[in-house]
N, C-alpha and C positions, 0 to 999 in steps of 0.2 A: 579582534584587538583581545588577549585576555584579562585579567584585572590584575595583575601584576604590573605587565605592558603599560597598562593603561594609569596606573597607580604611578609609575616612575616618568612617565609622560608629564604628570600633573605633578611632580616632582621637581623635574626640570623647568615648567614654565612656572613655580613656585620660585624658583630659585631664579628667573629671571627677572623676574614680577621686583622681586625683594633688591638684589641691585642695581636694579632702573631705580627703584622707588630712593634707596641707598643715596644713589647720584642724584635725585634731583633734591634731599636734602640737602646736598653738599653745595647744586647752585643757585638754589634759596639762599643759601649762607652767602655766598658770595657776591651774589646779584648786585650792584650798582646804581643800575638806573633801569627804566622802565622796558627798556627792550632785552633787559637782561629776566626783570620780571617775567615776562609777557612770557617766552620760552618756559619757563616754569609751572605758567598758568596752561601752556599745550599742551606740555607731556603731560598733566596732572585729569588736564580736562578727559585729554585722549584714551588715558587709563580707565577711567572714572566709568566711559562709555561703552568702553572695551568688556567690562565687568556688570557694569548695570542691565546693558540690552539681556546680556545671554543670561543672568538670574530672571529674567521678568520670562526669557521662554522657557528657563528649564522649571522653575516654581512653580507655575502655572500653564499647565500642559495643554495646547490646544491654543489658548489665548489668541498665539499670534505665530506665524509662520517662521524660518529659520533666513528667506525675504526681508520679511518683516522686522526682524532682528537686528539685521545688519543697517537697513533704513533708520531705523531704530537709535540704532549706537551711535551712525551720521549724526542723527537729529540732536541727539545730547548733547553729541559735541559742540556743534553749532551754536546751540542754545547757553553752554555754558563757556567759551570762549569770548561768544559776541561782546556781551560787556565790557570787557577787559580789551579787547579789538578798540572798542569806541574811544576808552580812557586814551589808548596807544598814538591813535591818531588825531584826536584833541590837543594834545599834552607834543606832539609832533610839530601840529600846526602852530598850536601856542608857543614852541622854542621852551618847554617848560617840564622839570620833571620833579612832579609833588612826591616828595616820598609817602610810599605806599608800603613801607615795609612790616609795619607793623598788622596792619589786613593779609598781607602778603601771608607771615606767620599763620593768623586765624584758619586762611584757606588751608594751607599747606598741611597743618597740623586734623583739620574737618578731613582732604582730601586723602592723604595717607592711609590713616586710621580706616575713615569709610570705604577705601577702595578693598584694604587687607580684609576687613569685615566680610565685602561683597566676595571676593576670590575665595575665601574661607569657607561661604554658603555655597557659592559656584561648586565647587570643588566636593564637599559634601556630600551635595545633591548626585554630581558625577558619581560619586562612590558609592553611597549608601543605597541612591534611588528613592523608589516611594515612599519606606520609611522614615527619614529624613524628611522629606517633604508634606508625610503629616503631620509632624511634631510642628512645621514651620506656619501649617494650616489651623490647625487644633491649637497650638500652643507658642505663638509667633515670640515673646519675648524668652521662653525656654530656647527656641531655635536659635534665634542671634547669640546671645551668650553660652551657648554649647558650641558656638561654630567658633568666638571668641576665645575659648578654651582652649581646643583642639590645635592640633600640629599645621592645621594649613594657615593658622593665624600665630601663634605661638613664633615658629620659626622663621619665618619672614622676617618680623617683625625686629628678631633679634638680629637674623642677618642686616636688614635695614642698616639697625645700629652700629653693630661691627664695621660694615663697609661704609658709612658715611662718617664714621669716627677716624677711620683707615686712612677717606681719603682728605680728611680737616686735620689730620696731625699736624702741620705746622702754624694753624691757626689759634689752636688751645695751649697754655699752659697745661704745665706737670700735672698739676693737681687737677684740673678741669679732666684732662686726656683718663687719669687712673677713674674719676668719677662714671666716667661717661663710657668706659669700655666695661666698667663694674656693672652699671647697668645694662648693658647687652648683654653679659653671661647669666646674669639673675634671671633676666627674660627666658634665654634661652633654655633653663632648666626647670620650668613651668611644670609641677607634677601631676596636671591634667591635661597636659599637650598627649601623651599616647596612652592611651587606655589597657596599662598594662604593671599590674602590681609590683613587680619590679622596678619598673622604671619610676613610677609615684614613688616609693620606699628610698631608691637613691635620690631622686629627685626634692624630696623635702627637706633632707641633710645637706646637699648637697648646695640648693640656691639657701638653705636656712645660714649656712658655715661662710659661703661668698659674701653673704650679706653682712653677717658678725665682722669679719676683716673688712669690709666699705665703714664701718662705725668704730672700727679701732684707725681706722684710716683720718677720720673726723677729728675723732679724738687726739690724736699725736698731730696733725695737723694744725688744730685749732691752739694746742699746745705749745706748736715753737711760731706759729707767728702772729699769735694774740690777735690781731684785727684780718679782717676780710671783705672784701669788697660786700655793699650791698646787694649787688645781684646774687652773687651765690651764698650769701645767707637768704635770702630769700628761696632761694635754690635748695637747698638741703633740708628746710623745713618742708616746704613741698614735697620733696622727693624722701624724705621720711611720713608724712601725711600718708605716700602713694604706697608705701613701704606695710604702712600700718593697717590700710586697709587689704592689702594682697596675702599678709599671713592671715589677718583673720580670717578673710574667704578662702586660705587655705585650709584653716581650724574648719569653720562651717561647711566647706563640702569634703572633710573628711566625714562629719559628724552626720550630716543633713544630704550630701553628695548633690549638693544646691551647687550651680559656678557662677553666678548670679554677683554676690558680694566680692572671689576673686577676677573675675571677669572684669568687674568695673574698676577695681584698683588698675591689675593692667594697661586699661585704656587712659589713669588719669597717669601711668606711668611716663606713657607714651608723650600723654600732651605736655609733659613737663619733662618730659628728654630734646621732642620738636624743638620746644622752646627757646632750651639752649644752644641746640646744634644749629636751627635755626638761622642763628643770628650768632655766628664766633665770637664779638664784641661783647655779647652779655654777660659772662659772668665775669668777665673782668670790669665792668661799670659800677657805678654807683659810688654814694660814701660809704666810707669806708667801717665796719662796727667793729669797735672794740670789743669781744665778750666778755670781759669781767667788766666794764664799766654799764654794761647792760642788761640789766638784770631778767626786764620781761623775754628777751630773745635768749638770754642762758636758761632760763626755764620753759620756756616753749622747746627750747633745742631736747630738755632732761627728757622733758611729758614727754613730747615725739619717741624720740630711741626709745624709751622704756617701755611705749604701747607694742610701737612694733616688735620689743624682746619679747614682751610678754606672751602674745598670740603667736609669735615665735616657738618658745617654749610649748606653750600648747600643740603646737601642732607638732614638734618635738613628741611630745610626750602619747598624743594620739596614734605616731603612727609607729614608735616603739614597741605600745604594751597593747594597741587596737582598741578605734574609736569607742566603741561600743561597749569595751573595758574600762576603759578610761573614765567615758559617761557614769557608768555602775558604781565607779568608786568616788564619785565627785560629793559625793552626801546632798545632791538638791532638792528640792522639795516641789512639790506641787504647785503653781503661785495660785490663790485662790481662796474662798470664804469669806465674800464680801471686801468694801472697800478697806478696812482695817486688817485685814487675812492679806488682801492682796500686795498692800505696803510691808506688811511685815516681812511674808514672805519672800518680795521680790530683795530685801536690802540683807534677809541672810542668804538669797541664793547670790546676790552680789557677789558678799565679802567671804562665803566659802569658794565659790568658784575662783575669784582674786587671789586668796590664802594659798587653797589649794594647788594651783598653778604656780604659782611664784615661790612657793616651800617646796616643788618638784624637782626630781631627781636633774631632768635635763634642761630645766629653765636654770638649774644649778651649774651644769654643764656648758651651757651657752655662754652662761654669766662668769664664770671661770675663765672661760678662754679669752673672753673678753676683755674683761677686767686684768684675766692675768697677764696678758699683754702688754697691758699700761704699767703694771707690776716689772714686767722685767726689763720695757725700759727705765723704769724708776734703779734699779739695782745697777745699770749700767752708768746711770748719771750719778749713783750716790758714790761720797768721797769714803765713808767711815765703810771702814769691815765686817765690825758688828751687826752697822744697820743692812749689810747687802744679807750679812747669815741670816738674820731674823726674817728678810723679806725672804728670802727662799726657804728656811723653813715655814712661814704663813703660806705660801703658793703648796708646798707639799701637807701642810694639813690644812687646807682648804679640800684638795683633792682625794684625802684617803679619811679623812676625819670628818667631814660635811659631805662627799658623795659616796666614795666609792664602800666605803665599810656601810654606812647605816644604809645605803640604797641598792647595793649589790654583793654584800655578803651578809648579813646579821637580818636573820628573818623579823625580828623582833628587840628594834633598837631600844627601846624602852625601859628593858631589864637588864641592859646594859650600863655601868655606871659610865658618866661624865661626854661616852660617845652617845647612848641615845639622849640627852639633855640637852641639848646645844642651846638651847637660852633659858634653861633654868627651871624652875617651876614650871608644869603646866605640858611645856613641850613633848612630853614624853607620854600624856595623855593624863586623864582624871586622876584624882588622889586617889586612888584602890591600893588598899590593903600591900598587896604585891608589889605595889613599885614604889613604897615608901622608903623602903631598906637602898634600891639601886639607886633613889635619888636623895639621899642623905647623903651616900660614898660619893656622888657627885660633888655633892657640895666641899665635902672634905675632903676632896683630889684635887679640887681648884681650889679650896682657900688653903690649902698647904705650898699648889702652887704661886698662889700670890703670894706667900708672906716670905716663899725664898728667892722669887724672882721679880715678884710686884705684879699688878693686874697686866700689864703688858702681857702676860701669857695666856690672857684672854683676850683682850682689847686690843692687840696686837698681833697676835699669833691665829688663834685657834677661833675665833669667832671670826663670821664670813665678811662682818663689819669691812677691817684693815685691807681687804683684797678691793670692796670697792672705793674706797677713799685714798689709798694711797698709789697710785696708780697717776702718772705724770699729770696725766690731764685735770684729774678728781684731787689731787693734791694744789694744783694749783686755783682750785674754786675755793681755798681759804682765804685769799683775797676780798669775796665776799665780804667776809667775819668783820671787816673791818666801813665798808661803803655803805652796808644795809643795816640801818636803825637796829630792828631786831636781834639780828646777829651780831651785831655789835654788844647791845645790851647781855645777851647770851654770852660772850666770849670775853668781854670784859668783868664778867662776872658783877657787876653794879649791882645796885640794891633791887631792882627790876628784873634782874638777870637770876638772880637770891634767889627771889619772892618768887620765879618760875620754877626754877629749879624744884624748890622747895615741894610747893603746892603742886607739882608733875609727879616727883617721885611719891610723894605721900598718898598722894588720887591710886595709883599704880599700885603701891603695896596693900593699900586698903581692899582693891578691886580683888587682888591676888588672893588676902585673907579672908573675905567674904564668898571668892567662888570654891577657893580649896576647900573652905567647910562644908560648903553646900554640894561640892564633890563630895567629900567623904560619906556625908551623910547618904547622899545618895548610894554610893556602893553599898553601903550597908544597911539599906532598904529602913531608914527614916525619914529620907522625904524621896519624891520624883521631882524634883524639880530640871527640865533642861532647856534646851533651843533648838527644838525642830530634832529631836533625839541627840544631840548633841550635848556632852558633857559640858556645862561650863565655864571650868577652867581652861580645859580644853580648847572653848571656843573664843575666851581671851586670851590665850596666846595665837590660835591664829589670827587674831583682830590687831593683838601689836605688833607683831614680829612678820604677817603674809601678807599685812597692809599700812599699815600705821609707821609701819619699819621704812619703806618704799617710800610712802608719802613724804616724809619726813627728807629722802635721800632727796628725791627728786624739788625737792622745793629749797634746798640749799642755797640758791638765789637770794633767799630774802629770811633764812632762816640761819645760814652757816654751815659750816662743815661738822661733821660728828656733833650732830645734836642730840645721838642715842647720848653722848655723854654730857654735853651742855645742857638738855633739857632735863636729863635724869629718868627718861623713860624706861631707858635699860634696867629692869631690876635684877638682872644677872649678872652684869656690868657694876654697877651700883656695890651690889655684896662684894665683891673683888675688889674694888676701887678699896671699901672701905677695910676688907682686911690689910690689903698692902700698907695703910698708913703704919700697922705695925709689924713691917718684916723689914727684910733686911736691902729691898729697893730706893734708891734716890738715884740722881743726877752730882757727880761730883765735876769739880777742877783741878786741873793739878797745879797750876798757880794762881791763887788769888787776884795778885798783884795783875796781874793779867788783864784780867777782869777792870780793877780800878783805870787801867789804860785806855781800856775800849773804847773807842768813839763812837762805834755803829749800834752797838747792844744787839748784834742778828740776831741771837738767839730766840729773844724775846718777841724779834719778827717772824719769825718760822714760826711758832707754834701753832697749830691749828685748832686746838684747841683753848686757846685762850691764856699760856702759862706765861704772864707778862712781866713776873716776879721775880724771873730768875736769877737776872743780874745783881738784884739788891740782895740776896741771899749768897750768891755764889761770892759777892764781896765780903760780906757780914760774917758766912758760916763756914763755907768753902765748899756745900754743896747748897742742894735744892729738894724738898721735900714737899706735894701735896698728891692729896687724891685724886686730880684731875689729868695728872702726869702718866701718860701710859706708853711711855715709850717710842713712840713713833720715832724719833732720830732724828726732826729735821732741824732741833735745836742743835743737836749733836755733828750735823754735816754741816748746817751753815756759821759755826765760829770760826773764823779767818785764821784763828790760831793755833786751831785742833786742842783747844785746850779743854773740851767737856769730854765725859765720860761718864756709862754706867757703871753704878755699881751694887751689886747684888750680893746672893751667898757666895757665888764663887770666889770674889773677891778677899767675904771676909772669913772662908775658909783658907787663904792666901795667905792672910795677914795673921792671921791665927799660927800658918806653919813656921812663915816668919819669925814670927816670937820663939815658938818653942826650939825652933832650930838654933838661935843665938843664944 
C-alpha cells in the first residue's frame, strides 16, 4: 500500500472515530438512567482499548506481538468497564438509579480527549515511523503536544463538535447553538494543524476573525438580554480563558515554534465544550446574572475579552510582518543585571511589549472590526440623523486616520501634522527639533476644529476612544456610572471627582513637561537620559495610551465609562475641550418651555460623562455648554420631544446669512 493510500485509509478511520465520538457525546447528553450511561461507558472503553493497545505495540517495537496487542486491548476494555458493570448490577438489585451524571461528564471529557490524543499519536507513528517514535522516547512531552497540534487531533475534534451540535440542535437555544458551532469552527482552523505556510497564514486570520465574530455576538447578545443564566455566564468566562491561552499559544508558536501552550489551550477548549455539550440543560441553568448589576463578572468578562484580543493582535502582527521581524521591532531588552536590573528590565519589557502590540496596526484592525460592528448596531438604533452621520464619520476616521494612512500609506507619520500625532505630544516620538513644527501644526489644526465644531471633532470622531465606547454594548456600560462609588464620584463631578480630575490632569501635564524637556535636551546632546534606549517622552506616551488607556477601559465597571474624560488623564482631549469652551459648539433646545414641562429629564440620565446639569441650563438659558460635553449625542437621542440639537459654526453661519438677507 502506497503512502497516499495509507493516509487516505487513516483519514477514513479518523472520520469514523470522530463521528462515533460525536454520537457518544450526544448519547451522554441525553442519558437519563444508569443503563443509558452504561452504554456510553462501554463505547468509550471500547474505543480506548482499540487505541491504547496499538499505541503500546507501535511506540515500543518488539515489546509485544500483534496477538498480545489484541489480548491487551480486550483486557483494557474489561478493566475499564468492570467498575461500571458492578455499579449497574448493584443499582438493578437495589432498584435505584443513583444520579452519576457529573461523574459521567468527567469520564466523557477524559476519554474523548485521551482517545483523540492516542489516535493522533498512533497515526503519527504510522505515517512518520521511527522519526516520531524517537521524539516520543527522547522528549515525551514534546511528542504528545506535537500530536495534539497536528491535524490528526484537530480535525477529528472539530468534526466531533460539529456533529454533536447537529445531533443535539433541538436541545439548545439559538444563542447556545451559535456559541457551540463557532467553537467547532475555530477548532477547525488551528494554524498548527497542517505543516504548510499557506495554511498557517490563512488559519491565523480566519480563526481570529471567527473568534472576533463570536465576541461581537457576545456583546450584542448581552446588550439585548441584559441577564443570562449563571451557567452560561460561567461558560463564557471559561471559554474566553481557553481562547486567551490558545491565542497566546499561537503567538508563542510563531515566535518559538513551541506547541505546548496552544495545545493546552485546545485541551481546555474541549473540556469547556464537553461540559456544555455533555449536558444539554447546563447552559440554561443557574441563577440569572444581570451583568450591569454585577461589576465583578463584567470586569472579568472585559479582562478576558481583551486578553484574547491582545494575543490575537500579536498573532496577526507576527503572521503579517513575520515573527522575527516583529520581535526585532519590539524594542525589548535582555533581562538581567542583578535583582534591581531583573525587576526594572522585566517591567520595561512588559510595558513595551504591551504597548507595541496594543498600538499596532493589526490590533487596531481587529478592534475596529469588533467595536465597529457594535457602532453599526448603534447607528441602526439611533434616531437623530446628525448622530448617525457623526458615527459614520467616526468609523471612516478610524479606518483612514488611525489605520490606513499611518500604517500602510505614510512611512513616517511623525512628520505629518495631525495624522502623525494621534494622541498629541509624544505620540509622534521624542521632542526632536524636526518634529516641533508638525507637532505645533497638529495642535493648531485640532484647536481650530475644536473652535469651529467643539471637542467632539476629536473625542467623538477622530480619536479611537469613541469607537470603543459608543457601540451598543459599551454604551450601555454607562450604567456603571451611577452604581459604582468611584464612577459615581467621577461622573457626578462632586468634590472628590473634581479633586481626582485636577490631580490626575496636572500630574499628566507635569510629566509631559518634564519628559519633554529631557527629550529635547537629549536630542540636542545636553543630556543622555533614556529608558533602556527609549526616549522618555515617547515612553510616557506608550504607558499612557498603550497601557493605561486599556486599563481604564477594562475597569469601566469600577471607574465608569469615558474615564479618559472624567479622570482627565488624556492631555490631548483636555487641550481640545479647553479650546472648545471659547468656540461655537454647544447644545441648544428649540423650545425651553418644553424642558420645563418635561417630567423625565431623560437627557441628563443618558449622558455617559455625567453632564447632569443640562435640563436646568436649557430652562434658564436655552442652551448647555460644558467642557466635558463632547457631542456623543445620547442626550439628543434620548429626548422624547426631539427638542435638543447641536449648535456649531454651521448654525452660526446660517444665522448670519439669514440676517444678511433680511
